[in-house]
C-alpha positions in Angstrom: -65.1 46.1 31.6 -64.5 44.5 28.6 -61.4 45.6 26.1 -61.0 44.2 22.9 -59.1 46.7 21.2 -56.8 49.4 22.2 -55.2 52.8 20.3 -52.2 54.1 21.5 -50.6 57.7 20.5 -47.0 58.2 20.8 -46.4 54.8 19.5 -42.8 55.7 18.1 -41.7 57.1 21.7 -40.1 56.1 24.8 -43.5 55.2 26.4 -46.1 54.4 24.0 -43.6 52.4 22.2 -43.0 50.5 25.4 -47.1 50.4 26.4 -47.0 48.7 23.1 -45.0 46.1 23.3 -46.2 44.9 26.4 -49.5 44.8 25.3 -48.6 42.8 22.5 -46.9 40.3 24.1 -49.5 39.5 27.0 -51.8 39.1 23.6 -54.9 39.4 25.3 -56.1 43.2 22.9 -56.1 44.3 19.3 -53.7 47.1 19.2 -53.4 50.1 17.0 -50.4 52.5 16.5 -50.5 56.0 16.0 -47.2 57.4 14.2 -46.0 60.0 12.9 -43.0 58.0 11.2 -42.7 54.7 10.9 -41.4 52.3 13.7 -39.5 49.3 12.9 -39.6 48.0 16.7 -43.1 47.3 17.2 -44.6 44.2 16.0 -46.2 43.7 12.5 -48.8 43.0 14.0 -49.9 45.7 15.2 -51.9 48.1 12.8 -51.0 51.0 11.7 -52.1 54.8 11.6 -49.8 57.5 10.7 -50.8 61.6 11.0 -48.5 63.4 10.0 -49.0 66.3 13.3 -50.4 66.1 16.3 -53.4 68.7 15.4 -56.4 70.0 15.8 -57.1 69.4 12.3 -55.9 65.0 12.3 -59.2 63.1 11.2 -58.8 60.3 13.8 -61.8 57.5 11.9 -60.3 55.0 10.2 -57.8 54.5 13.6 -61.0 54.3 15.9 -63.1 51.9 14.4 -63.7 49.4 16.7 -61.4 50.6 19.6 -62.4 50.7 23.2 -60.0 52.2 24.8 -57.5 55.2 23.6 -54.0 55.7 25.7 -53.0 59.3 24.5 -49.3 59.3 25.4 -48.2 61.8 22.5 -47.7 65.1 23.5 -46.0 68.1 23.1 -43.1 67.4 26.1 -41.2 69.8 28.4 -38.7 71.9 26.1 -35.5 72.8 28.1 -34.1 75.4 24.8 -37.6 76.9 24.1 -37.6 78.5 20.8 -41.2 78.7 19.9 -42.1 82.9 19.8 -45.1 82.4 22.2 -44.8 79.1 24.1 -47.8 78.9 25.2 -49.6 79.0 22.5 -48.0 76.4 21.4 -48.3 73.8 24.3 -52.0 74.6 23.8 -52.4 73.8 20.2 -50.5 70.1 20.8 -51.6 69.2 24.6 -54.8 71.1 24.5 -57.1 71.8 20.9 -55.9 68.3 19.5 -56.1 66.4 22.3 -59.6 67.8 22.4 -59.6 66.7 18.4 -58.7 63.2 19.3 -61.0 62.9 22.2 -64.1 64.0 20.8 -63.8 62.0 17.5 -63.0 59.4 20.2 -66.4 59.7 21.8 -68.5 60.0 18.8 -66.5 56.8 17.6 -68.4 55.0 21.0 -65.1 54.3 22.8 -65.5 53.5 26.0 -62.7 54.9 27.9 -59.8 58.0 27.1 -56.8 57.9 29.0 -54.5 61.1 28.8 -50.7 60.7 30.4 -50.3 64.0 32.3 -47.7 65.4 34.1 -47.1 65.6 37.8 -46.1 69.1 36.6 -50.1 69.9 37.0 -49.0 69.7 40.8 -46.2 71.6 40.9 -42.8 72.0 40.4 -41.3 70.8 43.8 -42.6 69.8 47.5 -41.9 70.9 51.2 -40.3 68.1 53.4 -43.0 65.5 54.3 -45.7 67.3 52.2 -45.8 64.9 49.3 -48.4 66.0 46.7 -51.7 63.8 46.2 -54.0 62.6 43.2 -56.6 65.1 44.4 -55.0 68.5 45.6 -55.5 71.5 44.2 -53.7 72.2 41.2 -50.7 74.6 40.6 -49.1 74.6 37.1 -46.2 76.9 36.8 -44.7 76.5 33.3 -46.7 76.4 29.4 -46.3 72.6 29.4 -47.8 72.2 33.3 -50.8 74.9 32.3 -51.4 72.9 29.2 -51.6 69.6 30.4 -54.1 70.8 33.0 -55.8 72.8 30.6 -56.2 69.0 28.8 -57.1 67.6 31.9 -60.3 70.1 32.5 -61.5 70.2 29.2 -61.0 66.3 29.2 -63.4 65.7 32.3 -66.1 68.1 30.8 -66.2 65.8 27.6 -66.7 63.0 29.9 -69.6 64.8 31.4 -70.9 65.1 28.3 -70.4 62.2 26.4 -70.8 59.9 28.6 -67.2 58.7 27.8 -64.9 57.4 31.0 -62.0 59.3 31.1 -59.0 58.5 33.6 -55.8 61.3 33.2 -52.3 59.8 35.1 -49.2 62.2 36.1 -46.5 60.5 35.9 -43.4 61.4 37.7 -39.2 61.4 36.2 -39.9 57.6 34.0 -36.6 55.7 33.2 -35.8 52.7 32.0 -34.3 51.1 28.9 -34.3 53.6 26.5 -34.4 57.1 28.6 -32.8 59.9 27.4 -32.3 63.4 28.2 -31.0 64.1 31.9 -31.2 60.7 33.1 -29.0 59.4 30.3 -27.0 62.2 31.0 -26.2 61.3 34.5 -25.5 57.4 33.2 -22.9 58.8 30.5 -21.1 60.7 32.8 -21.0 57.8 35.6 -20.0 55.7 32.9 -17.0 57.7 32.1 -16.2 58.4 35.9 -16.8 62.3 36.1 -16.3 63.6 39.1 -19.8 65.6 40.1 -20.2 67.2 42.9 -23.4 66.2 44.0 -22.5 64.4 47.1 -24.1 66.0 49.7 -27.4 66.7 48.5 -30.6 65.4 50.5 -33.7 66.3 48.6 -36.4 63.5 48.1 -37.1 62.8 44.4 -40.2 60.5 43.4 -39.4 58.3 40.2 -41.1 55.8 38.1 -40.0 53.3 35.4 -41.2 52.4 32.7 -42.5 49.0 33.6 -44.6 49.9 36.7 -45.9 52.7 34.8 -47.0 50.6 31.8 -47.9 48.3 34.5 -50.2 51.4 35.5 -51.3 51.6 32.5 -52.9 48.6 31.8 -54.7 48.4 34.9 -55.9 51.7 34.0 -57.4 49.8 30.7 -59.7 47.5 32.1 -60.5 48.2 36.1 -63.5 49.3 36.6 -63.0 51.6 39.5 -60.4 53.7 37.2 -63.1 55.3 35.5 -62.9 59.1 35.6 -60.3 59.6 38.4 -57.1 60.8 38.3 -53.9 59.5 40.4 -50.3 60.2 40.3 -47.8 57.1 39.7 -44.6 56.3 41.0 -42.8 53.6 42.2 -43.3 54.3 45.9 -39.5 54.7 46.8 -38.2 58.1 47.0 -34.4 59.1 46.6 -32.3 61.5 46.9 -30.0 62.7 43.8 -26.9 61.5 45.7 -28.7 58.5 47.1 -29.6 57.9 42.3 -26.3 58.8 41.3 -25.1 55.9 43.7 -27.5 53.6 42.5 -26.8 53.8 38.8 -23.2 53.4 40.0 -23.3 50.7 42.0 -25.6 48.9 39.4 -22.9 49.8 36.4 -20.3 48.5 38.9 -18.3 51.6 38.0 -15.8 53.7 40.5 -17.9 57.0 41.3 -16.9 60.2 43.0 -19.2 62.5 44.3 -18.0 65.4 45.7 -19.8 67.2 48.9 -19.9 70.6 47.9 -22.6 73.1 49.4 -26.2 72.8 47.6 -26.3 76.7 48.8 -23.4 77.3 46.9 -24.1 75.5 43.9 -27.8 76.6 43.9 -26.2 80.1 43.9 -23.8 79.5 41.3 -26.7 77.5 38.8 -28.8 81.2 39.3 -25.9 83.2 38.2 -25.2 80.7 35.3 -28.9 81.2 34.6 -29.6 77.4 35.4 -31.8 77.8 38.8 -34.5 75.6 36.8 -32.1 72.7 36.4 -30.4 73.4 39.9 -33.6 72.8 41.5 -34.4 69.6 39.9 -31.4 68.7 41.0 -31.1 70.0 45.0 -35.3 70.0 45.5 -37.9 67.9 46.3 -40.9 66.5 44.5 -42.6 63.6 46.1 -46.0 62.3 45.4 -48.6 60.0 47.6 -49.5 56.8 45.3 -51.8 55.5 48.5 -55.0 55.8 46.4 -53.8 53.6 43.9 -53.8 50.7 46.5 -56.7 51.9 47.6 -59.4 52.4 44.4 -57.6 49.8 42.6 -55.4 47.4 44.7 -51.9 48.4 42.5 -48.6 48.2 44.5 -45.7 49.3 42.6 -44.7 45.9 41.3 -40.9 46.4 40.0 -38.6 47.4 42.8 -36.4 50.4 42.4 -33.2 48.1 42.7 -34.3 45.7 39.8 -35.4 49.2 37.6 -31.8 50.4 37.7 -30.5 47.3 37.0 -32.8 47.2 33.9 -31.8 50.7 32.9 -28.1 50.0 32.8 -28.3 46.5 31.2 -27.4 47.7 27.9 -24.6 49.6 28.8 -23.3 46.3 30.1 -24.1 45.0 27.6 -21.9 47.3 25.5 -19.3 47.2 27.6 -18.6 43.9 27.0 -18.5 43.8 23.9 
C-alpha cells in the first residue's frame, strides 16, 4: 500500500512522540501530529493539529486532508488512583466515543488505514504458566480501561465492514524505553538509590515491549498489505520475571542491588491487607503473549534485543550520573 501522509494522535506522548520522531527521520512520509498541547520536541517539519480535548465533538476535517493512514495512540490510560465518579463512563467517553468520532471522519475523508493502539488488557490481566495470550483468543477484559478498549475495537471492526477503511488493532504489553514513566521509572529510581527490594524470589513471567520494537511494528503495519483488518499482540519476544528485570536494570546501570528473597505468598497477603492487591498482581503475576502471528502474517520479528533496549532505557540516568 502506498502511503504518503500519516496522522498520529497523542503526538506529545511517550509513544506518539517517539513514533513521530522516528517517522520524521525515515523521511518517507508527510506527517501530521494531533496534539492537546504544543510539543517543542517534535521536528518543525511536522504539521500540527491542536485540539482542546479528545472528545466526540472534535472536528478533524483539517487534520485529515490528504491523510492515508491514521495511527491513533491518544487515549485515557489506565488510572491507578481513579477519581472519576463513573470510571466506565469516563473511559468510554474518550476511548470509545472520541475514537469512533475520529474513525468515522477518517473514513469519510478517504483514509485508507486506521491503526488503533489498544491494550493487552483486552485479553485479560494475567496468564497461567505455559498459556500465553494469543491475538485471536477470546477477549476477557476486567477493568474499565480494558473494557473501553475492547468496545472501541469492536466498533472499529464494524466501521471497517461498513466503509471499507482498513483497521489494524495492536495490543501492546507494558512499554518501556527512554522517557518511560510510572512504575518502570520507579524501579529505575529505586535501583539508582540502592534501595533494598523484597523481590529476590519472584518466579513469574512477564512480556514487555521496548519503545523501539513497538515503533518498528507500527511502521510495519502502516504499509504491509497483510496487516489490513488484523489484530496483533506485540512484545520483545523475551519474557522475564520481576526479579530478572530488576537484575537486568541494575546490571545496565552498574548499580549494586539488594534483592531480598521474601516469599511471594507472604508479600501478596500483606499487599491485599493494605489494599494493594492489584499492584501485587502486576509485580508477582504472569502475563505472557505469543507473537508468532506477527512473523507468520507480516514477517516481523523484534529488531531490538531485550538487553540492548534495557541499556538504551537507562542510558539517560547514566549520563546524568557522569555530569
